[in-house]
C-alpha positions as a printed Julia matrix, in Angstrom:
335×3 Matrix{Float64}:
   3.0   -18.65   28.32
   1.1   -15.39   28.8
   2.45  -12.74   26.45
   2.91   -9.13   27.52
   2.89   -6.05   25.32
   3.22   -2.27   25.37
   1.76    0.4    23.09
   4.08    3.09   21.69
   2.34    6.08   20.14
  -1.42    6.58   19.91
  -1.41    8.88   16.91
  -3.74    6.76   14.77
  -7.02    5.08   15.69
  -5.74    1.73   14.49
  -4.14    1.4    17.93
  -7.63    0.68   19.3
  -8.07   -2.49   17.25
  -4.45   -3.56   17.67
  -4.74   -3.34   21.46
  -8.21   -4.87   21.71
  -7.37   -7.83   19.5
  -4.14   -8.63   21.31
  -6.0    -8.53   24.62
  -8.5   -11.01   23.14
  -5.65  -13.47   22.56
  -5.03  -13.46   26.31
  -1.98  -11.19   26.16
  -1.48   -8.64   28.94
  -0.86   -4.94   28.29
   1.78   -3.45   30.59
   0.93    0.13   29.62
   1.44    2.73   26.93
   3.43    5.79   25.99
   2.45    8.55   23.6
   3.77   12.0    22.85
   1.52   14.8    24.12
  -2.25   14.55   23.81
  -3.19   13.26   20.35
  -6.88   13.37   19.42
  -7.0     9.59   19.77
  -5.87    9.59   23.42
  -9.3    10.11   25.0
 -10.78    7.25   22.97
  -7.94    4.97   24.02
  -8.38    5.87   27.7
 -12.13    5.26   27.44
 -11.63    1.83   25.88
  -8.78    0.79   28.17
  -9.24    2.78   31.4
  -6.97    0.69   33.62
  -3.76    0.92   31.61
  -0.7     2.67   32.97
   0.79    5.57   30.99
   4.59    5.59   30.91
   6.36    8.92   31.21
   8.78    8.24   28.36
   9.45    5.71   25.61
  12.57    4.66   27.52
  10.45    3.66   30.51
   8.11    1.65   28.27
  11.02   -0.08   26.54
  12.5    -1.22   29.86
   9.42   -3.28   30.82
  10.68   -6.49   29.24
   7.47   -6.89   27.22
   7.3    -9.54   24.5
   5.65   -7.27   21.93
   5.48   -3.58   21.09
   2.43   -2.17   19.3
   3.36    0.99   17.4
   0.9     3.57   16.04
   2.96    6.74   16.34
   3.23    9.39   13.6
   4.17    7.35   10.49
   7.63    8.89   10.04
   8.47    7.96   13.66
   7.4     4.31   13.52
  10.6     2.85   12.1
  12.88    4.28   14.78
  10.56    3.09   17.56
  10.41   -0.37   15.99
  14.21   -0.61   15.84
  14.5     0.49   19.46
  11.92   -2.08   20.53
  13.57   -4.92   18.6
  16.92   -4.1    20.16
  15.19   -4.53   23.54
  14.24   -8.08   22.43
  10.64   -7.19   21.65
   8.75   -8.29   18.58
   6.82   -5.52   16.83
   3.36   -5.06   15.39
   3.22   -1.67   13.73
   0.35    0.22   12.18
   0.65    0.8     8.45
   2.71    2.27    6.99
   5.46    0.61    8.98
   7.94    3.15    7.62
   7.96    6.13    5.26
  11.27    5.83    3.36
  13.31    3.08    1.75
  16.2     4.06    4.03
  14.04    3.37    7.08
  13.0     0.03    5.6
  16.67   -0.83    5.14
  17.33   -0.09    8.81
  14.41   -2.3     9.83
  15.6    -5.18    7.64
  19.08   -4.92    9.12
  17.68   -4.9    12.66
  15.51   -7.97   12.0
  18.56   -9.78   10.62
  20.63   -8.71   13.62
  18.1    -9.46   16.37
  15.9   -12.22   14.94
  12.8   -10.33   16.03
   9.46  -10.2    14.19
   8.48   -6.96   12.43
   4.83   -7.25   11.41
   2.77   -4.51    9.78
  -0.9    -4.74   10.74
  -2.49   -4.42    7.31
  -5.87   -3.91    8.92
  -7.83   -3.97    5.66
  -6.89   -7.66    5.52
  -6.23   -8.6     9.13
  -9.17   -6.81   10.75
 -11.85   -7.69    8.18
 -13.74  -10.96    8.82
 -14.86  -11.09    5.17
 -11.21  -11.56    4.2
 -11.06  -14.61    6.48
 -13.9   -16.17    4.46
 -12.3   -15.15    1.16
  -9.04  -16.79    2.28
 -10.82  -20.06    2.97
 -12.73  -19.97   -0.33
  -9.61  -19.24   -2.37
  -7.66  -21.98   -0.57
 -10.48  -24.43   -1.32
 -10.32  -23.58   -5.04
 -13.76  -21.95   -5.15
 -12.72  -19.5    -7.91
  -9.73  -21.31   -9.35
  -6.4   -19.51   -9.47
  -6.55  -15.79   -8.63
  -5.1   -13.88  -11.59
  -6.25  -10.31  -10.88
  -7.16   -8.15   -7.9
  -8.92   -4.8    -7.85
  -8.46   -3.0    -4.52
 -10.34    0.23   -3.77
  -9.48    2.21   -0.64
 -11.56    5.39   -0.4
 -11.32    7.29    2.92
 -13.13   10.25    4.47
 -10.91   13.28    4.99
 -12.43   14.44    8.32
 -10.38   17.61    7.99
 -11.41   19.17   11.3
 -10.09   16.26   13.38
  -6.82   15.69   11.53
  -3.54   16.67   13.22
  -0.99   18.87   11.48
   1.22   15.91   10.54
  -1.58   14.42    8.43
  -1.04   17.21    5.86
   2.77   17.0     5.83
   4.14   14.69    3.14
   7.37   13.83    4.95
   5.5    12.8     8.09
   2.68   10.66    6.69
   4.67    9.27    3.77
   2.38    9.94    0.82
  -0.94    8.37   -0.1
   0.53    5.26   -1.78
   2.91    4.53    1.08
   0.12    5.05    3.59
  -3.17    3.71    2.24
  -2.14    1.66   -0.81
   0.19   -0.55    1.2
  -3.04   -2.33    2.23
  -3.99   -3.16   -1.34
  -0.44   -4.17   -2.3
  -0.45   -6.61    0.61
  -3.74   -8.08   -0.62
  -2.48   -8.4    -4.21
   0.61  -10.32   -3.11
  -1.36  -12.49   -0.71
  -4.25  -13.53   -2.95
  -2.24  -14.03   -6.16
   0.48  -15.89   -4.26
   3.14  -13.51   -5.58
   6.52  -13.18   -3.89
   7.09   -9.81   -5.53
   5.7    -7.63   -8.32
   6.59   -5.03  -10.9
   5.01   -1.59  -10.66
   3.85   -0.77  -14.19
   2.05    2.47  -13.28
   1.9     4.73  -10.23
   0.25    8.14   -9.96
  -0.72   10.58   -7.22
  -2.25   14.04   -7.21
  -3.99   16.65   -5.1
  -7.17   17.43   -7.0
  -9.45   18.9    -4.33
  -7.29   20.25   -1.48
  -5.0    22.86   -2.98
  -4.92   24.71    0.36
  -2.87   21.76    1.68
  -0.01   21.31   -0.81
   1.53   18.52    1.25
  -1.57   16.33    0.95
  -2.1    13.83   -1.83
  -5.82   13.08   -2.09
  -5.77   10.61   -5.01
  -3.5     7.73   -5.99
  -3.46    4.65   -8.19
  -1.11    1.76   -8.94
  -0.98   -1.03  -11.51
   0.98   -4.16  -10.57
   1.99   -7.32  -12.36
   3.82  -10.46  -11.38
   4.34  -13.95  -12.78
   1.08  -14.91  -11.03
  -1.25  -12.09  -12.07
  -2.02   -8.38  -12.29
  -3.66   -5.86  -10.0
  -5.15   -2.38   -9.95
  -5.31   -0.15   -6.88
  -7.15    3.14   -6.35
  -7.06    5.13   -3.11
  -8.46    8.56   -2.26
  -9.69   10.98    0.4
 -13.06   11.73   -1.24
 -15.6     9.7     0.77
 -18.79   11.85    0.87
 -20.44   12.78    4.16
 -23.62   10.82    3.43
 -21.84    7.47    3.53
 -22.5     6.0     7.0
 -18.9     4.9     7.52
 -15.38    6.16    6.82
 -15.01    4.55    3.4
 -16.52    2.1     0.93
 -13.52   -0.24    0.79
 -13.84   -3.05   -1.74
 -11.73   -5.91   -3.03
 -12.48   -8.01   -6.1
 -10.63  -11.27   -6.68
 -10.85  -12.56  -10.24
 -10.12  -16.26  -10.56
  -9.93  -18.61  -13.5
 -13.2   -20.25  -12.35
 -15.14  -17.39  -10.78
 -14.84  -14.24   -8.72
 -15.26  -12.92   -5.19
 -16.15   -9.36   -4.26
 -15.74   -8.06   -0.74
 -17.8    -5.05    0.3
 -15.95   -4.69    3.54
 -17.51   -1.82    5.47
 -20.85   -1.01    3.85
 -23.2    -2.34    1.16
 -24.73    0.79   -0.35
 -28.36    0.15   -1.21
 -28.14   -3.4     0.1
 -27.96   -5.22    3.41
 -26.99   -3.38    6.61
 -23.77   -3.98    8.5
 -20.29   -4.89    7.34
 -18.42   -7.82    5.74
 -20.54   -8.59    2.7
 -18.98  -11.24    0.44
 -20.25  -12.05   -3.06
 -19.23  -15.39   -4.58
 -19.86  -16.36   -8.19
 -18.53  -19.57   -9.75
 -19.76  -22.51  -11.79
 -22.24  -23.72   -9.18
 -22.79  -20.83   -6.76
 -24.02  -17.26   -7.13
 -24.64  -15.92   -3.67
 -24.04  -13.26   -1.06
 -22.48  -14.37    2.24
 -22.68  -12.62    5.61
 -19.08  -12.91    6.81
 -19.25  -10.81    9.98
 -18.63  -13.73   12.35
 -15.68  -15.3    10.57
 -13.06  -14.15   13.07
  -9.63  -12.5    12.79
  -6.91  -15.17   12.95
  -3.93  -12.81   12.42
  -3.69  -11.82   16.08
  -3.8   -15.36   17.47
  -1.32  -16.49   14.84
   1.05  -13.63   15.69
   0.86  -14.56   19.36
   1.76  -18.13   18.41
   4.61  -16.89   16.22
   6.04  -14.89   19.13
   5.99  -18.01   21.31
   7.22  -20.46   18.68
   9.4   -18.22   16.42
   7.32  -19.17   13.38
   5.76  -17.19   10.51
   2.1   -18.25   10.42
   0.53  -14.76   10.67
   2.56  -13.33    7.77
   5.9   -14.24    6.26
   8.55  -11.67    7.13
   9.63  -11.38    3.5
   6.04  -10.72    2.45
   5.82   -7.86    4.97
   9.08   -6.36    3.71
   8.0    -6.68    0.07
   4.57   -5.08    0.57
   6.13   -2.02    2.19
   8.98   -1.86   -0.34
   6.56   -1.87   -3.26
   4.44    0.85   -1.66
   7.51    3.03   -1.12
   8.76    2.44   -4.68
   5.33    3.22   -6.12
   5.31    6.46   -4.13
   8.72    7.41   -5.52
   7.65    6.56   -9.06
   4.45    8.62   -8.82
   6.19   11.66   -7.39
   9.0    11.39   -9.92
   6.44   11.74  -12.73
   5.22   15.04  -11.25
   8.66   16.66  -11.12
């Protein structure tokens, strides 16, 4: 069975990887719709020059596609996902999949009503080959039981290319909802936690007072019955770094640790996907660039077979719920 998909909203560059990786599974793109001319549109058209642009979301939703990829403005993603699911489409949405707990409630109700898949593409796990290697090592017991994660998500602001909505809290959802949902997903996944308690959440705008709607720093502390985690996210990546951010993940196990230097190894080897493994018998650095990205193939299989091999639906709900609750907690402290 050849799957078909549509793209709804091109407001974030993550739509490039979402589209490319679904095409690599053998799925067929029926076309895309986006509002206006977002900055990302020209890059999408360059990468995928033969795709049809629909005149309206209604036209796109009437194609009978199996899957909708959604990378619209964050506050608009939930409503598009619900509309797609009610047209019998499964959904892969860019993170954050929603920006309020009310929206998440509507999505949960729609999934229960329609039986469709709502999957958030946590790209800092699903589009990083080094994570594929870390998954295999953890599953093989290379570092024992994972009891702590440290997730760092620094990003470059790129002020001149950002659209107006990027600086509007109600539209992007806040820094913890947006960026830190990645690290929450990774904490739950690698510690094997079904849920977690937020013991600390904080956000601030330290360096961009001219944009009061922007939060440029955030942190979270999590704990569960399986372990604890610390998350720090920010918009401070300096211009000299050769990529958009020095994202890192450290997994502390009872028998060793793994560090992922996902996008750059400052002062070290060139390229991406650097994995450091230290345990009782190994102390080495692994080039993980060719490990592959199984999420997309697994999601395609889940669409065909109505399974949950790419990501459990409850895990997806919980990661977004914790991000939204951390955001509320952090902002409540500032009032």
